[in-house]
C-alpha positions in Angstrom: -29.0 -39.3 -11.0 -26.0 -38.7 -9.2 -25.0 -35.5 -11.0 -28.7 -34.3 -9.7 -27.9 -35.2 -6.1 -24.8 -33.2 -5.9 -25.9 -30.0 -7.6 -28.7 -30.2 -4.9 -26.1 -30.4 -2.2 -24.4 -27.8 -3.6 -27.1 -25.4 -4.7 -28.2 -25.5 -0.7 -24.8 -25.7 0.7 -24.7 -22.6 -1.0 -27.7 -21.1 -0.2 -26.9 -21.6 3.2 -23.6 -19.7 2.9 -25.6 -17.2 1.5 -28.1 -16.5 4.0 -25.7 -16.7 7.1 -25.8 -13.2 7.0 -29.4 -12.5 5.3 -30.0 -9.1 4.8 -33.5 -9.3 6.6 -32.2 -10.9 9.9 -29.7 -7.9 11.1 -30.4 -5.3 12.9 -28.0 -2.9 10.3 -28.9 -3.7 6.7 -26.2 -5.1 4.9 -25.2 -7.6 1.8 -24.0 -11.2 2.4 -20.7 -12.1 2.9 -21.0 -14.5 -0.1 -22.1 -11.9 -2.2 -19.7 -9.6 -1.5 -17.1 -12.4 -2.2 -18.6 -13.1 -5.4 -20.8 -11.6 -7.4 -19.7 -8.2 -6.7 -15.9 -9.2 -7.7 -16.8 -11.6 -10.2 -19.4 -9.0 -12.3 -16.4 -6.1 -12.8 -13.8 -8.7 -13.8 -16.3 -10.4 -16.7 -16.8 -6.9 -17.9 -13.2 -6.4 -18.0 -12.2 -9.9 -19.8 -15.4 -9.3 -22.3 -13.5 -6.1 -23.1 -9.9 -7.3 -23.3 -9.9 -9.3 -26.9 -10.5 -6.3 -28.7 -8.0 -4.0 -27.1 -5.6 -7.3 -27.2 -5.9 -7.4 -30.7 -5.0 -4.0 -31.1 -2.0 -4.9 -29.0 -0.7 -7.5 -31.5 -1.4 -5.7 -34.6 0.5 -2.5 -33.7 3.7 -1.8 -33.1 4.9 0.1 -30.1 5.5 3.8 -31.0 8.8 5.4 -30.6 9.8 7.9 -28.3 9.4 7.8 -24.0 6.6 7.0 -22.2 4.4 9.7 -20.7 4.1 10.3 -17.1 0.5 9.3 -16.9 0.9 6.1 -18.6 4.0 5.4 -16.3 1.7 6.4 -13.5 -1.4 4.0 -14.6 1.4 0.8 -15.3 2.8 1.4 -12.0 -0.7 1.4 -10.1 -1.4 -1.7 -11.9 1.9 -3.1 -10.6 0.9 -2.4 -7.2 -2.7 -3.9 -7.3 -0.8 -6.8 -9.0 1.8 -7.1 -5.5 -1.7 -7.0 -3.4 -3.4 -9.4 -4.8 -0.2 -11.3 -4.7 0.0 -10.9 -1.1 -3.7 -12.0 -0.4 -3.3 -15.1 -2.3 0.3 -15.6 -0.5 -1.7 -14.7 2.9 -4.8 -17.4 2.2 -1.6 -20.2 1.6 -0.3 -18.6 4.5 -2.9 -19.7 6.9 -3.8 -22.9 5.6 -0.3 -24.2 5.0 2.2 -22.6 6.9 4.2 -23.0 10.1 1.7 -21.2 12.1 -1.8 -23.0 11.0 -3.3 -25.6 12.8 -4.1 -28.8 10.9 -7.4 -29.5 12.8 -8.7 -25.9 12.2 -10.9 -25.7 8.8 -9.1 -24.5 5.4 -10.2 -21.4 3.9 -12.7 -21.8 1.4 -12.0 -22.0 -2.2 -13.0 -18.1 -3.1 -10.2 -17.1 -0.8 -7.9 -18.8 -3.5 -9.8 -18.0 -6.7 -10.5 -14.4 -5.9 -6.4 -13.4 -5.9 -6.2 -15.7 -9.0 -8.6 -13.7 -10.9 -7.3 -10.4 -9.7 -3.8 -11.4 -11.0 -4.7 -11.9 -14.1 -6.9 -9.5 -14.5 -4.1 -6.6 -13.5 -2.0 -8.0 -15.8 -4.8 -7.7 -18.3 -5.2 -4.2 -17.4 -1.4 -3.1 -18.2 -1.8 -5.2 -21.6 -4.6 -2.8 -22.1 -2.7 -0.3 -21.4 -0.1 -0.4 -23.8 -2.7 -1.2 -26.8 -4.2 2.3 -25.8 -0.9 3.6 -26.4 -0.5 1.9 -29.8 -4.0 2.8 -30.7 -3.4 5.9 -33.5 -5.1 9.1 -32.3 -6.2 7.3 -28.9 -5.7 9.3 -25.7 -7.7 7.1 -23.5 -10.2 4.5 -23.1 -13.6 4.2 -22.4 -13.9 0.6 -21.7 -11.5 0.8 -18.9 -13.0 4.0 -17.6 -16.1 1.5 -16.8 -14.3 -0.9 -15.7 -12.8 1.2 -12.8 -16.2 2.8 -12.1 -17.9 -0.4 -12.0 -15.2 -1.9 -9.3 -15.3 1.1 -7.1 -18.8 0.8 -6.9 -18.8 -2.9 -6.3 -16.1 -2.9 -4.2 -18.2 0.4 -1.7 -20.1 -2.6 -0.3 -17.2 -4.5 1.2 -15.6 -1.7 2.0 -18.6 -0.3 4.6 -18.8 -4.0 5.7 -15.4 -4.1 6.8 -15.4 -0.6 8.3 -18.6 -1.5 10.0 -16.9 -4.5 11.9 -14.2 -2.9 12.9 -16.5 0.2 14.6 -18.4 -2.4 16.8 -15.0 -4.3 17.5 -15.6 -7.6 15.4 -12.8 -9.6 15.6 -11.2 -8.9 12.1 -8.2 -10.4 9.7 -5.9 -7.2 10.3 -3.8 -8.3 7.3 -7.0 -8.7 4.7 -8.1 -5.5 6.1 -4.7 -3.4 5.5 -5.1 -5.2 2.4 -8.4 -4.4 1.3 -8.3 -0.7 2.3 -4.8 -0.5 0.3 -6.4 -1.6 -3.4 -9.3 -0.1 -2.9 -7.3 3.3 -2.5 -5.2 1.9 -5.9 -8.2 1.4 -7.6 -9.8 4.6 -6.8 -6.5 6.2 -7.7 -6.7 4.2 -11.0 -10.3 5.4 -11.6 -9.1 9.4 -11.6 -6.4 8.5 -13.9 -8.5 6.5 -16.2 -10.5 10.1 -17.0 -7.6 11.8 -18.1 -6.5 12.0 -21.5 -3.0 10.7 -22.3 -1.9 13.1 -24.7 1.5 11.6 -26.8 4.7 14.0 -26.2 4.7 15.5 -29.8 1.5 16.5 -30.1 2.3 18.9 -27.0 5.7 19.9 -28.7 3.5 21.2 -31.3 1.7 23.0 -28.9 4.5 24.6 -27.7 6.1 25.7 -31.0 3.0 27.4 -31.4 3.3 29.5 -29.0 5.8 32.1 -29.7 7.7 34.9 -27.9 5.5 37.2 -29.5 1.9 35.5 -28.0 4.2 35.2 -24.7 4.3 39.0 -24.5 1.8 40.2 -25.2 0.3 38.0 -22.4 2.7 39.4 -20.1 1.5 42.8 -21.1 -1.9 41.5 -20.3 -1.2 40.0 -17.1 0.8 43.5 -16.3 -2.7 45.7 -17.2 -5.0 43.3 -15.4 -3.0 43.4 -12.0 -2.8 47.7 -12.1 -6.2 47.6 -12.7 -6.8 45.9 -9.9 -4.3 47.8 -7.8 -5.8 51.0 -8.6 -8.5 52.7 -10.0 -8.9 53.7 -14.1 -8.5 57.5 -14.5 -9.1 60.1 -17.1 -4.8 59.8 -17.7 -5.0 56.1 -18.7 -7.3 56.8 -21.7 -6.1 57.2 -24.7 -7.2 58.7 -28.2 -8.4 56.0 -30.9 -6.9 56.1 -34.8 -9.0 58.2 -37.3 -9.9 54.3 -38.9 -11.1 53.2 -35.8 -13.4 56.1 -34.8 -17.3 56.3 -35.0 -17.4 59.0 -37.6 -14.5 57.6 -39.8 -16.9 54.4 -39.9 -20.0 56.0 -40.4 -19.0 58.0 -43.5 -16.9 54.3 -45.1 -20.5 52.9 -44.4 -22.7 55.6 -45.9 -20.7 55.6 -48.8 -21.0 52.1 -49.4 -24.6 52.5 -49.0 -25.1 55.5 -51.4 -23.2 53.1 -54.2 -25.1 49.9 -53.4 -28.0 52.0 -54.0 -27.4 53.4 -57.0 -26.7 49.8 -58.6 -29.8 48.4 -57.2 -31.7 51.8 -58.9 -29.8 51.2 -62.2 -30.7 47.4 -62.2 -34.6 48.5 -61.6 -34.3 50.7 -64.5 -33.2 48.5 -67.1 -35.6 45.9 -65.4 -38.6 48.1 -66.3 -37.2 49.2 -69.3 -36.9 45.4 -70.2 -40.9 45.3 -69.6 -41.7 48.2 -71.5 -40.2 46.8 -74.9 -41.8 43.2 -74.4 -45.4 45.1 -74.1 -44.6 47.7 -76.9 -43.1 44.7 -79.1 -46.3 42.3 -78.6 -49.2 44.5 -80.2 -46.7 45.3 -83.1 -46.0 42.2 -84.4 -50.1 41.2 -83.9 -50.9 44.1 -86.4 -48.2 43.3 -88.7 -50.1 40.4 -89.0 -52.9 41.6 -89.4 -51.7 44.0 -92.2 -50.6 40.6 -94.0 -53.8 39.0 -94.3 -55.6 42.3 -95.8 -53.1 42.7 -98.3 -53.5 39.1 -99.6 -56.9 39.8 -99.7 -56.8 42.4 -101.6 -54.3 40.8 -104.2 -56.8 37.9 -104.6 -60.0 40.6 -105.1 -58.4 42.5 -107.9 -58.4 40.7 -110.5 -62.3 40.5 -109.8 -62.5 44.0 -111.1 -61.7 43.8 -115.0 -64.2 41.4 -116.1 -67.1 44.2 -114.7 -66.2 47.2 -117.3 
């Protein structure tokens, strides 16, 4: 019974907070601050935490590959570190507002969500950096689809607080300037992380192999082609720019070769057809002879049987 009373009180208090700026009671439709600070924050982080065990299993099983870090990997980890610093700064700001020297003991303390969200972000950004390392250790992996979906979901969910804070600032509403700056700095870093997560991180040794394939001859040919394109753009084509084709590349030579090959193939096909016709004729001829020989044998046997009967008549 006591637990039921507490749960009812908590639900009523939560509903009052969430309906503080209801969508229906505003001239400018917007989500409530409660939803923006809870649901829209926890959904992307929950998706990341659900996908993290699979990446962490790879991290602990695989050894780190040799060689230097790629530029893209370094940028991703640097962005993760900066996001971690913004979360730490948000937590420090909340602590300073409640327990700092300038804080007022009579004023109400900050809500628990201002403590919970920075802690969740600190753990999540550390997790993102570990996932980056896990992707680097996985063989033949150049990116992570789950990380891209996480960043995309995070950016979409952060759009609502983005426009809410911007609208309040434009309407001259009293805002918390440090939190305002921290949010937009964090949003910019997340947007850059989304762009970088869509780029494939090709290992350095694959790039070296690709460079070796392009040898000096290929570079020279590409250079000549570029010169031809530039010259063709600068001046029109004239008769002096044309040259005679080789004999083997001319249409007459190719047509003669084609006709000779066709004649050879036609002769072969004709000979095969004649052989097939001869076989059919031989089969037709051999079949009546076999039947006739069988008939002659039967007649000769009858003669041999009937011949002794003639002698008693005389």
